[in-house]
All heavy atoms as an XYZ file, in Angstrom:
826
protein
N       0.846     -1.180      0.000
C       0.000      0.000      0.000
C       0.886      1.236      0.000
O       1.877      1.294      0.721
C      -0.908     -0.015      1.234
C      -1.708      1.257      1.412
S      -2.858      1.222      2.794
C      -4.170      0.258      2.095
N       0.499      2.199     -0.793
C       1.227      3.462     -0.840
C       0.805      4.350      0.328
O      -0.317      4.256      0.830
C       0.947      4.178     -2.162
C       1.498      3.457     -3.370
C       1.224      4.244     -4.615
C       1.779      3.517     -5.823
N       1.530      4.253     -7.048
N       1.702      5.218      0.726
C       1.424      6.113      1.846
C       0.192      6.978      1.600
O      -0.616      7.175      2.509
C       2.644      6.987      2.129
C       2.444      7.893      3.329
C       3.714      8.585      3.751
O       4.777      7.972      3.767
N       3.599      9.844      4.113
N       0.027      7.500      0.385
C      -1.134      8.340      0.074
C      -2.448      7.583      0.268
O      -3.435      8.146      0.756
C      -1.062      8.866     -1.361
C       0.033      9.897     -1.550
O       0.579     10.385     -0.535
O       0.345     10.214     -2.706
N      -2.454      6.316     -0.103
C      -3.651      5.493      0.066
C      -3.957      5.300      1.550
O      -5.115      5.382      1.968
C      -3.460      4.125     -0.626
O      -3.129      4.351     -1.991
C      -4.714      3.274     -0.541
N      -2.923      5.056      2.342
C      -3.106      4.895      3.786
C      -3.628      6.186      4.410
O      -4.532      6.161      5.252
C      -1.794      4.471      4.438
N      -3.087      7.307      3.992
C      -3.536      8.600      4.515
C      -5.006      8.825      4.184
O      -5.784      9.280      5.027
C      -2.647      9.744      3.989
C      -1.262      9.649      4.627
C      -3.277     11.108      4.246
C      -0.221     10.558      4.014
N      -5.413      8.496      2.952
C      -6.823      8.628      2.570
C      -7.716      7.755      3.446
O      -8.803      8.173      3.858
C      -7.024      8.258      1.098
C      -6.446      9.287      0.138
O      -6.150     10.421      0.573
O      -6.280      8.946     -1.050
N      -7.269      6.526      3.728
C      -8.058      5.623      4.560
C      -8.198      6.170      5.978
O      -9.300      6.188      6.544
C      -7.426      4.233      4.577
N      -7.083      6.637      6.545
C      -7.151      7.189      7.896
C      -7.998      8.453      7.939
O      -8.748      8.664      8.896
C      -5.749      7.452      8.444
C      -5.031      6.199      8.827
C      -3.839      5.871      8.222
C      -5.558      5.339      9.780
C      -3.170      4.704      8.568
C      -4.909      4.175     10.130
C      -3.700      3.852      9.522
N      -7.906      9.280      6.914
C      -8.723     10.493      6.867
C     -10.200     10.138      6.802
O     -11.037     10.791      7.442
C      -8.319     11.355      5.663
N     -10.531      9.100      6.045
C     -11.935      8.679      5.944
C     -12.457      8.192      7.288
O     -13.618      8.422      7.630
C     -12.078      7.580      4.891
N     -11.618      7.548      8.062
C     -12.041      7.027      9.369
C     -11.990      8.071     10.478
O     -12.503      7.844     11.573
C     -11.160      5.837      9.755
C     -11.335      4.593      8.898
C     -10.264      3.570      9.238
C     -12.728      4.016      9.055
N     -11.407      9.221     10.191
C     -11.211     10.254     11.213
C     -12.436     11.131     11.388
O     -12.348     12.359     11.453
C      -9.984     11.100     10.869
N     -13.585     10.489     11.457
C     -14.847     11.196     11.687
C     -15.746     10.249     12.478
O     -15.826      9.054     12.168
C     -15.496     11.573     10.357
C     -16.715     12.409     10.512
N     -17.944     11.870     10.819
C     -16.893     13.740     10.425
C     -18.829     12.837     10.907
N     -18.214     13.992     10.682
N     -16.401     10.775     13.481
C     -17.201      9.948     14.386
C     -18.228      9.082     13.655
O     -18.338      7.877     13.907
C     -17.907     10.855     15.399
C     -18.703     10.126     16.440
C     -19.334     11.074     17.450
O     -19.048     12.278     17.439
O     -20.134     10.568     18.255
N     -18.975      9.658     12.730
C     -20.009      8.897     12.026
C     -19.399      7.854     11.107
O     -19.845      6.703     11.079
C     -20.930      9.840     11.224
O     -21.539     10.767     12.133
C     -22.004      9.062     10.488
N     -18.365      8.229     10.367
C     -17.751      7.260      9.447
C     -17.108      6.110     10.205
O     -17.186      4.957      9.783
C     -16.747      7.962      8.529
C     -17.435      8.863      7.515
C     -16.502      9.328      6.437
N     -15.433     10.200      6.885
C     -15.521     11.519      6.967
N     -16.644     12.143      6.629
N     -14.492     12.242      7.366
N     -16.490      6.402     11.323
C     -15.908      5.337     12.132
C     -17.009      4.416     12.659
O     -16.864      3.187     12.638
C     -15.081      5.919     13.282
C     -14.323      4.911     14.138
C     -13.372      4.070     13.295
C     -13.561      5.642     15.237
N     -18.121      4.983     13.091
C     -19.249      4.173     13.567
C     -19.809      3.305     12.445
O     -20.128      2.128     12.657
C     -20.343      5.075     14.143
N     -19.928      3.866     11.246
C     -20.405      3.099     10.086
C     -19.459      1.944      9.810
O     -19.883      0.795      9.647
C     -20.533      3.994      8.831
C     -20.736      3.152      7.576
C     -21.661      4.995      8.986
N     -18.174      2.232      9.760
C     -17.197      1.202      9.448
C     -17.237      0.083     10.487
O     -17.246     -1.099     10.150
C     -15.795      1.810      9.345
C     -14.774      0.810      8.929
C     -14.696      0.401      7.605
C     -13.908      0.255      9.853
C     -13.758     -0.556      7.210
C     -12.974     -0.681      9.470
C     -12.908     -1.088      8.148
N     -17.299      0.440     11.748
C     -17.349     -0.576     12.817
C     -18.627     -1.398     12.730
O     -18.599     -2.606     12.949
C     -17.187      0.092     14.172
C     -15.767      0.643     14.369
C     -15.634      1.317     15.705
N     -15.996      0.352     16.729
C     -15.185     -0.080     17.677
N     -13.972      0.391     17.756
N     -15.588     -0.955     18.565
N     -19.740     -0.768     12.408
C     -20.999     -1.494     12.230
C     -20.857     -2.512     11.093
O     -21.258     -3.673     11.223
C     -22.134     -0.509     11.929
C     -23.527     -1.073     11.710
C     -24.571     -0.061     12.139
C     -23.771     -1.455     10.264
N     -20.273     -2.086      9.989
C     -20.109     -2.982      8.844
C     -19.173     -4.142      9.173
O     -19.421     -5.281      8.762
C     -19.603     -2.203      7.633
C     -20.572     -1.167      7.068
C     -19.917     -0.378      5.950
C     -21.863     -1.823      6.597
N     -18.117     -3.869      9.904
C     -17.192     -4.935     10.297
C     -17.909     -5.944     11.192
O     -17.753     -7.153     11.021
C     -15.939     -4.350     10.994
C     -15.114     -5.429     11.671
C     -15.092     -3.593      9.981
N     -18.725     -5.457     12.119
C     -19.487     -6.367     12.997
C     -20.417     -7.263     12.194
O     -20.583     -8.437     12.507
C     -20.308     -5.567     14.012
C     -19.567     -5.164     15.243
C     -20.498     -4.641     16.331
N     -21.322     -3.518     15.914
C     -20.947     -2.244     15.957
N     -19.754     -1.916     16.361
N     -21.765     -1.294     15.567
N     -21.035     -6.704     11.154
C     -22.016     -7.466     10.376
C     -21.375     -8.390      9.350
O     -22.020     -9.312      8.871
C     -23.010     -6.523      9.704
C     -24.119     -6.109     10.653
O     -23.814     -5.864     11.837
O     -25.268     -6.049     10.222
N     -20.139     -8.132      8.989
C     -19.414     -9.043      8.108
C     -19.573     -8.754      6.630
O     -20.111     -7.728      6.218
N     -19.116     -9.696      5.810
C     -18.977     -9.455      4.367
C     -20.280     -9.446      3.565
O     -20.269     -9.032      2.412
C     -18.077    -10.604      3.910
C     -18.292    -11.678      4.906
C     -18.557    -10.978      6.214
N     -21.384     -9.871      4.149
C     -22.645     -9.891      3.384
C     -23.162     -8.496      3.074
O     -23.873     -8.296      2.112
C     -23.729    -10.683      4.128
C     -23.649    -12.178      3.895
C     -22.453    -12.811      4.584
O     -22.203    -12.455      5.743
O     -21.771    -13.619      3.959
N     -22.851     -7.549      3.923
C     -23.267     -6.176      3.684
C     -24.558     -5.802      4.392
O     -25.324     -6.660      4.811
N     -24.758     -4.501      4.502
C     -25.918     -3.935      5.188
C     -26.508     -2.857      4.285
O     -25.772     -2.022      3.758
C     -25.515     -3.304      6.550
C     -26.713     -2.730      7.268
C     -24.785     -4.327      7.421
N     -27.832     -2.855      4.100
C     -28.459     -1.808      3.289
C     -28.247     -0.426      3.919
O     -28.233     -0.279      5.148
C     -29.936     -2.177      3.295
C     -29.997     -3.615      3.675
C     -28.808     -3.852      4.556
N     -28.102      0.561      3.081
C     -27.846      1.927      3.547
C     -28.916      2.405      4.528
O     -28.587      3.019      5.555
C     -27.751      2.876      2.356
N     -30.179      2.130      4.240
C     -31.238      2.579      5.151
C     -31.169      1.883      6.501
O     -31.503      2.475      7.533
C     -32.611      2.384      4.510
C     -32.951      3.363      3.388
C     -34.296      3.024      2.763
C     -32.953      4.798      3.902
N     -30.713      0.641      6.515
C     -30.548     -0.077      7.783
C     -29.394      0.514      8.582
O     -29.472      0.637      9.806
C     -30.314     -1.568      7.521
C     -30.042     -2.393      8.759
C     -31.192     -2.448      9.761
O     -32.329     -2.049      9.422
O     -30.957     -2.879     10.895
N     -28.331      0.907      7.903
C     -27.212      1.566      8.583
C     -27.710      2.860      9.220
O     -27.433      3.135     10.386
C     -26.056      1.856      7.600
C     -25.477      0.562      7.047
C     -24.963      2.686      8.291
C     -24.532      0.768      5.866
N     -28.457      3.638      8.453
C     -28.992      4.906      8.968
C     -29.888      4.669     10.174
O     -29.794      5.385     11.179
C     -29.763      5.632      7.862
N     -30.736      3.665     10.091
C     -31.654      3.369     11.203
C     -30.873      2.978     12.458
O     -31.112      3.500     13.542
C     -32.612      2.235     10.812
C     -33.672      1.943     11.883
C     -34.456      0.675     11.602
N     -33.648     -0.525     11.706
C     -33.254     -1.086     12.856
N     -33.553     -0.526     14.008
N     -32.533     -2.196     12.857
N     -29.906      2.084     12.289
C     -29.162      1.586     13.447
C     -28.272      2.649     14.080
O     -28.038      2.628     15.292
C     -28.353      0.358     13.058
C     -29.290     -0.828     12.861
C     -28.698     -2.029     12.205
N     -27.498     -2.549     12.826
C     -26.814     -3.570     12.314
N     -27.226     -4.154     11.198
N     -25.734     -4.002     12.905
N     -27.787      3.581     13.283
C     -26.937      4.650     13.815
C     -27.727      5.925     14.124
O     -27.129      6.911     14.563
C     -25.807      4.964     12.835
C     -24.790      3.851     12.610
C     -23.742      4.288     11.602
C     -24.133      3.424     13.919
N     -29.028      5.872     13.845
C     -29.887      7.047     14.037
C     -29.325      8.252     13.295
O     -29.199      9.350     13.839
C     -30.082      7.334     15.525
C     -30.768      6.196     16.263
C     -30.925      6.447     17.755
O     -30.484      7.511     18.246
O     -31.496      5.573     18.422
N     -28.991      8.023     12.034
C     -28.426      9.072     11.177
C     -29.399      9.400     10.049
O     -30.174      8.543      9.628
C     -27.103      8.599     10.590
N     -29.354     10.620      9.577
C     -30.168     10.997      8.434
C     -29.621     10.308      7.187
O     -28.412     10.370      6.931
C     -30.133     12.512      8.224
C     -30.803     13.296      9.313
C     -30.717     14.770      9.003
C     -31.330     15.590     10.120
N     -31.198     17.022      9.867
N     -30.474      9.665      6.400
C     -29.993      8.986      5.193
C     -29.233      9.909      4.240
O     -28.234      9.497      3.645
C     -31.271      8.450      4.548
C     -32.209      8.257      5.696
C     -31.894      9.400      6.639
N     -29.679     11.154      4.121
C     -28.995     12.078      3.207
C     -27.575     12.381      3.679
O     -26.646     12.477      2.876
C     -29.795     13.369      3.061
O     -29.967     13.985      4.328
N     -27.385     12.527      4.977
C     -26.056     12.773      5.538
C     -25.200     11.517      5.451
O     -24.016     11.579      5.101
C     -26.167     13.218      7.012
O     -26.981     14.383      7.076
C     -24.815     13.498      7.618
N     -25.809     10.379      5.744
C     -25.081      9.115      5.717
C     -24.551      8.805      4.325
O     -23.453      8.259      4.184
C     -25.995      7.982      6.193
C     -25.329      6.620      6.299
C     -24.243      6.636      7.362
C     -26.367      5.562      6.596
N     -25.283      9.181      3.315
C     -24.872      8.937      1.935
C     -23.497      9.531      1.654
O     -22.638      8.890      1.030
C     -25.908      9.516      0.972
O     -25.486      9.376     -0.350
N     -23.263     10.738      2.113
C     -21.956     11.384      1.924
C     -20.856     10.648      2.652
O     -19.749     10.466      2.124
N     -21.141     10.191      3.872
C     -20.144      9.451      4.649
C     -19.809      8.124      3.976
O     -18.643      7.729      3.908
C     -20.640      9.214      6.073
C     -20.727     10.452      6.898
N     -19.643     11.281      7.136
C     -21.763     11.018      7.551
C     -20.003     12.290      7.902
N     -21.295     12.156      8.164
N     -20.830      7.441      3.471
C     -20.594      6.174      2.778
C     -19.757      6.388      1.518
O     -18.886      5.575      1.197
C     -21.925      5.497      2.444
C     -22.660      4.894      3.646
C     -24.105      4.570      3.279
C     -21.935      3.667      4.166
N     -19.998      7.480      0.826
C     -19.221      7.793     -0.373
C     -17.743      8.008     -0.046
O     -16.868      7.551     -0.785
C     -19.767      9.043     -1.065
O     -21.036      8.780     -1.595
N     -17.485      8.677      1.049
C     -16.098      8.918      1.461
C     -15.405      7.605      1.812
O     -14.268      7.353      1.405
C     -16.046      9.918      2.633
C     -16.455     11.311      2.134
C     -14.663      9.951      3.287
C     -16.715     12.320      3.224
N     -16.097      6.732      2.551
C     -15.521      5.434      2.902
C     -15.281      4.580      1.658
O     -14.263      3.892      1.551
C     -16.439      4.691      3.885
C     -16.496      5.273      5.297
C     -17.656      4.667      6.067
C     -15.175      5.045      6.013
N     -16.210      4.657      0.714
C     -16.069      3.886     -0.529
C     -14.909      4.424     -1.360
O     -14.096      3.660     -1.890
C     -17.372      3.928     -1.324
C     -17.354      3.049     -2.542
C     -18.689      3.040     -3.252
C     -18.557      2.223     -4.517
N     -19.197      2.842     -5.642
N     -14.811      5.736     -1.466
C     -13.734      6.357     -2.244
C     -12.361      6.011     -1.648
O     -11.382      5.839     -2.373
C     -13.942      7.871     -2.298
C     -13.155      8.576     -3.352
C     -13.558     10.029     -3.595
N     -14.031     10.785     -2.459
C     -15.315     11.122     -2.241
N     -16.253     10.768     -3.097
N     -15.660     11.829     -1.188
N     -12.298      5.860     -0.333
C     -11.044      5.494      0.333
C     -10.754      3.996      0.208
O      -9.691      3.536      0.615
C     -11.093      5.894      1.802
N     -11.705      3.255     -0.352
C     -11.515      1.823     -0.557
C     -11.797      0.964      0.652
O     -11.519     -0.235      0.648
N     -12.366      1.541      1.697
C     -12.619      0.801      2.924
C     -13.925      0.015      2.908
O     -14.084     -0.918      3.698
C     -12.606      1.753      4.126
C     -11.254      2.383      4.406
C     -11.389      3.488      5.438
C     -10.259      1.322      4.858
N     -14.852      0.400      2.052
C     -16.114     -0.325      1.932
C     -16.428     -0.560      0.461
O     -15.936      0.145     -0.423
C     -17.306      0.407      2.612
C     -17.042      0.662      4.081
C     -17.649      1.692      1.919
N     -17.248     -1.558      0.245
C     -17.743     -1.847     -1.096
C     -19.246     -1.589     -1.114
O     -19.901     -1.620     -0.077
C     -17.480     -3.305     -1.499
O     -18.174     -4.173     -0.586
C     -15.988     -3.622     -1.501
N     -19.766     -1.335     -2.289
C     -21.196     -1.107     -2.461
C     -21.688     -2.028     -3.573
O     -21.125     -2.037     -4.664
C     -21.471      0.348     -2.811
N     -22.735     -2.789     -3.261
C     -23.304     -3.723     -4.222
C     -24.802     -3.485     -4.310
O     -25.481     -3.463     -3.279
C     -23.048     -5.184     -3.776
O     -21.657     -5.352     -3.534
C     -23.522     -6.165     -4.817
N     -25.272     -3.304     -5.530
C     -26.710     -3.091     -5.714
C     -27.440     -4.430     -5.638
O     -27.052     -5.405     -6.257
C     -26.996     -2.425     -7.051
C     -28.476     -2.126     -7.264
C     -28.738     -1.237     -8.450
N     -28.290      0.125     -8.247
C     -28.923      1.039     -7.512
N     -30.024      0.729     -6.878
N     -28.445      2.256     -7.403
N     -28.503     -4.459     -4.846
C     -29.394     -5.608     -4.760
C     -30.813     -5.075     -4.955
O     -31.390     -4.478     -4.053
C     -29.265     -6.315     -3.417
C     -30.131     -7.577     -3.341
C     -29.976     -8.290     -2.027
N     -30.598     -7.496     -0.971
C     -30.546     -7.785      0.317
N     -29.873     -8.826      0.720
N     -31.141     -7.018      1.209
N     -31.310     -5.264     -6.150
C     -32.600     -4.714     -6.563
C     -32.614     -3.209     -6.341
O     -31.847     -2.495     -6.958
C     -33.737     -5.441     -5.869
C     -33.806     -6.904     -6.256
C     -34.755     -7.701     -5.423
O     -35.357     -7.216     -4.479
N     -34.892     -8.969     -5.766
N     -33.456     -2.703     -5.436
C     -33.562     -1.249     -5.253
C     -32.666     -0.702     -4.144
O     -32.632      0.498     -3.926
C     -35.014     -0.870     -4.943
C     -35.941     -1.062     -6.108
C     -37.323     -0.560     -5.774
C     -38.242     -0.686     -6.976
N     -39.551     -0.106     -6.722
N     -31.948     -1.583     -3.449
C     -31.117     -1.096     -2.347
C     -29.641     -1.335     -2.633
O     -29.277     -2.155     -3.478
C     -31.532     -1.756     -1.033
C     -31.370     -3.253     -1.005
C     -31.951     -3.875      0.251
O     -32.516     -3.158      1.095
O     -31.840     -5.095      0.382
N     -28.817     -0.613     -1.915
C     -27.377     -0.773     -2.032
C     -26.871     -1.334     -0.708
O     -27.155     -0.786      0.359
C     -26.676      0.555     -2.357
C     -27.175      1.071     -3.711
C     -25.163      0.385     -2.374
C     -26.632      2.410     -4.099
N     -26.137     -2.437     -0.813
C     -25.546     -3.060      0.368
C     -24.105     -2.583      0.500
O     -23.333     -2.624     -0.465
C     -25.552     -4.585      0.236
C     -26.902     -5.270      0.156
C     -26.712     -6.768     -0.045
C     -27.717     -5.002      1.393
N     -23.747     -2.162      1.689
C     -22.385     -1.731      1.977
C     -21.730     -2.778      2.874
O     -22.352     -3.293      3.800
C     -22.383     -0.365      2.665
C     -22.773      0.732      1.718
C     -24.104      1.102      1.560
C     -21.816      1.378      0.950
C     -24.475      2.090      0.667
C     -22.178      2.375      0.055
C     -23.505      2.723     -0.078
O     -23.862      3.704     -0.975
N     -20.473     -3.092      2.562
C     -19.726     -4.094      3.322
C     -18.286     -3.619      3.475
O     -17.781     -2.846      2.645
C     -19.760     -5.436      2.588
N     -17.628     -4.089      4.529
C     -16.214     -3.718      4.686
C     -15.374     -4.388      3.613
O     -15.655     -5.514      3.201
C     -15.860     -4.237      6.078
C     -16.845     -5.324      6.344
C     -18.093     -4.953      5.600
N     -14.363     -3.692      3.162
C     -13.405     -4.259      2.222
C     -12.255     -4.804      3.064
O     -11.305     -4.096      3.375
C     -12.927     -3.187      1.244
C     -11.938     -3.718      0.241
O     -11.428     -4.819      0.370
N     -11.648     -2.913     -0.766
N     -12.374     -6.077      3.451
C     -11.390     -6.664      4.353
C      -9.994     -6.705      3.744
O      -9.000     -6.609      4.461
C     -11.829     -8.060      4.804
C     -12.954     -8.026      5.805
C     -14.201     -8.502      5.465
C     -12.757     -7.508      7.068
C     -15.244     -8.475      6.386
C     -13.790     -7.467      8.002
C     -15.039     -7.958      7.654
N      -9.894     -6.830      2.433
C      -8.578     -6.821      1.792
C      -7.892     -5.465      1.993
O      -6.684     -5.398      2.249
C      -8.703     -7.150      0.308
N      -8.664     -4.390      1.901
C      -8.104     -3.045      2.115
C      -7.706     -2.851      3.571
O      -6.669     -2.245      3.864
C      -9.106     -1.980      1.687
N      -8.517     -3.373      4.490
C      -8.193     -3.272      5.911
C      -6.908     -4.043      6.198
O      -6.017     -3.559      6.908
C      -9.354     -3.797      6.781
C      -8.964     -3.865      8.249
C     -10.589     -2.930      6.591
N      -6.799     -5.231      5.625
C      -5.595     -6.032      5.807
C      -4.369     -5.295      5.255
O      -3.316     -5.252      5.895
C      -5.751     -7.389      5.129
C      -4.610     -8.320      5.454
O      -4.290     -8.487      6.647
O      -4.025     -8.880      4.507
N      -4.511     -4.686      4.080
C      -3.405     -3.935      3.484
C      -3.014     -2.751      4.370
O      -1.821     -2.437      4.509
C      -3.776     -3.460      2.085
N      -4.000     -2.105      4.984
C      -3.720     -0.975      5.871
C      -2.951     -1.432      7.107
O      -1.975     -0.800      7.521
C      -5.033     -0.290      6.259
C      -4.948      1.019      7.016
C      -4.159      2.061      6.233
C      -6.354      1.530      7.312
N      -3.372     -2.551      7.687
C      -2.668     -3.099      8.849
C      -1.243     -3.496      8.455
O      -0.283     -3.203      9.182
C      -3.436     -4.301      9.440
C      -2.602     -5.027     10.489
C      -4.760     -3.844     10.033
N      -1.100     -4.131      7.308
C       0.235     -4.522      6.844
C       1.115     -3.287      6.615
O       2.305     -3.311      6.936
C       0.147     -5.354      5.562
C      -0.525     -6.694      5.750
C       0.125     -7.556      6.814
O       1.336     -7.635      6.896
N      -0.685     -8.186      7.635
N       0.527     -2.225      6.080
C       1.263     -0.977      5.888
C       1.782     -0.456      7.227
O       2.938     -0.038      7.347
C       0.377      0.074      5.217
C       0.992      1.446      5.165
C       1.920      1.769      4.186
C       0.651      2.411      6.100
C       2.502      3.029      4.147
C       1.215      3.672      6.069
C       2.151      3.983      5.082
N       0.933     -0.478      8.243
C       1.326      0.016      9.558
C       2.434     -0.821     10.188
O       3.275     -0.298     10.915
C       0.117      0.022     10.502
C      -0.931      1.092     10.241
C      -2.140      0.856     11.126
C      -0.364      2.470     10.484
N       2.430     -2.107      9.899
C       3.356     -3.016     10.565
C       4.529     -3.468      9.706
O       5.329     -4.288     10.145
C       2.582     -4.250     11.053
C       1.461     -3.970     12.057
C       0.713     -5.240     12.379
C       2.011     -3.321     13.317
N       4.662     -2.932      8.503
C       5.677     -3.473      7.592
C       7.105     -3.330      8.114
O       7.969     -4.126      7.764
C       5.539     -2.879      6.197
C       5.931     -1.443      6.056
C       5.662     -0.918      4.656
O       4.917     -1.543      3.898
O       6.207      0.142      4.335
N       7.360     -2.376      8.954
C       8.707     -2.204      9.506
C       8.784     -2.656     10.962
O       9.748     -2.340     11.656
C       9.138     -0.739      9.391
C       9.245     -0.294      7.949
O       9.667     -1.101      7.109
O       8.885      0.865      7.666
N       7.807     -3.404     11.396
C       7.716     -3.841     12.793
C       8.991     -4.553     13.234
O       9.444     -5.498     12.574
C       6.505     -4.767     12.955
S       6.289     -5.375     14.637
N       9.565     -4.098     14.302
C      10.743     -4.717     14.924
C      11.892     -4.903     13.941
O      12.625     -5.895     14.009
C      10.358     -6.048     15.565
S       9.064     -5.881     16.820
N      12.017     -4.004     12.993
C      13.104     -4.073     12.026
C      13.073     -5.314     11.161
O      14.095     -5.747     10.648
N      11.886     -5.892     10.991
C      11.746     -7.078     10.150
C      11.921     -8.385     10.896
O      11.793     -9.459     10.308
N      12.168     -8.341     12.193
C      12.302     -9.559     12.996
C      10.913    -10.062     13.352
O      10.322     -9.651     14.342
C      13.114     -9.270     14.257
C      13.310    -10.498     15.131
O      12.877    -11.606     14.742
O      13.902    -10.350     16.218
N      10.395    -10.965     12.529
C       9.013    -11.429     12.708
C       8.814    -12.180     14.015
O       7.712    -12.208     14.548
C       8.575    -12.326     11.528
O       9.501    -13.413     11.412
C       8.533    -11.548     10.234
N       9.861    -12.774     14.557
C       9.737    -13.481     15.840
C       9.515    -12.498     16.984
O       8.864    -12.821     17.973
C      10.963    -14.339     16.101
C      11.063    -15.522     15.156
C      12.303    -16.331     15.433
C      12.389    -17.451     14.392
N      13.621    -18.210     14.530
N      10.059    -11.304     16.864
C       9.921    -10.293     17.910
C       8.573     -9.577     17.841
O       8.145     -8.970     18.811
C      11.048     -9.273     17.816
N       7.907     -9.644     16.713
C       6.639     -8.927     16.513
C       5.456     -9.856     16.779
O       4.939    -10.494     15.866
C       6.540     -8.374     15.095
S       7.681     -7.026     14.797
N       5.036     -9.922     17.997
C       3.851    -10.705     18.344
C       2.652     -9.779     18.251
O       2.515     -8.843     19.027
C       3.987    -11.270     19.750
N       1.792    -10.027     17.264
C       0.626     -9.174     17.074
C      -0.462     -9.548     18.073
O      -0.780    -10.720     18.246
C       0.091     -9.312     15.653
C       1.060     -8.894     14.547
C       0.423     -9.130     13.188
C       1.427     -7.442     14.708
N      -1.076     -8.544     18.714
C      -2.102     -8.821     19.719
C      -3.453     -9.225     19.119
O      -4.299     -9.716     19.830
C      -2.223     -7.501     20.484
C      -1.803     -6.474     19.483
C      -0.765     -7.139     18.621
N      -3.664     -9.009     17.818
C      -4.934     -9.349     17.188
C      -4.667    -10.105     15.906
O      -3.597    -10.003     15.301
C      -5.780     -8.094     16.858
C      -6.212     -7.399     18.136
C      -5.018     -7.146     15.967
N      -5.679    -10.849     15.465
C      -5.556    -11.583     14.212
C      -5.634    -10.606     13.044
O      -6.278     -9.561     13.147
C      -6.678    -12.603     14.107
N      -5.003    -10.924     11.920
C      -5.086    -10.059     10.739
C      -6.528     -9.918     10.263
O      -7.350    -10.819     10.449
C      -4.240    -10.778      9.686
C      -3.419    -11.767     10.426
C      -4.162    -12.081     11.695
N      -6.822     -8.808      9.633
C      -8.172     -8.531      9.162
C      -8.666     -9.565      8.166
O      -9.846     -9.845      8.109
C      -8.222     -7.139      8.541
N      -7.779    -10.148      7.365
C      -8.230    -11.088      6.354
C      -8.914    -12.290      6.974
O      -9.741    -12.922      6.351
C      -7.076    -11.530      5.466
C      -6.065    -12.426      6.168
C      -4.882    -12.738      5.275
O      -4.509    -11.943      4.426
N      -4.288    -13.880      5.475
N      -8.621    -12.620      8.224
C      -9.284    -13.732      8.901
C     -10.768    -13.510      9.060
O     -11.540    -14.461      9.159
N     -11.187    -12.251      9.075
C     -12.608    -11.948      9.220
C     -13.414    -12.372      8.001
O     -14.578    -12.693      8.112
C     -12.809    -10.441      9.428
S     -12.060     -9.819     10.928
N     -12.790    -12.342      6.848
C     -13.514    -12.616      5.610
C     -13.618    -14.110      5.328
O     -14.348    -14.519      4.443
C     -12.816    -11.921      4.450
N     -12.887    -14.936      6.068
C     -12.927    -16.382      5.806
C     -14.209    -17.002      6.263
O     -14.862    -16.639      7.136
C     -11.746    -17.083      6.496
C     -10.420    -16.649      5.867
O     -10.406    -16.142      4.742
O      -9.412    -16.850      6.555
């Protein structure tokens, strides 16, 4: 992952509503959640939420899939994994034995 891409991802998450949306999507998993359901669960205005979803999608953190008349949003676990790898690529100077990660990689969520 390039630094500019990582910065875009962090900027997209650096907002209370977008972070809440992203966490909701991660909890629900790869099947996705309809935009109106996200708005209902977060008690957000659909018109405002639309802009937040667009920012997350543009940053590559979520995907959008049309299902009939609704759009399902889901976390892009590959992008999350790439972001984590970007953060840890220089961990302990490359000594993988010294770098004990406290959490499983994001890609495990998509399995």
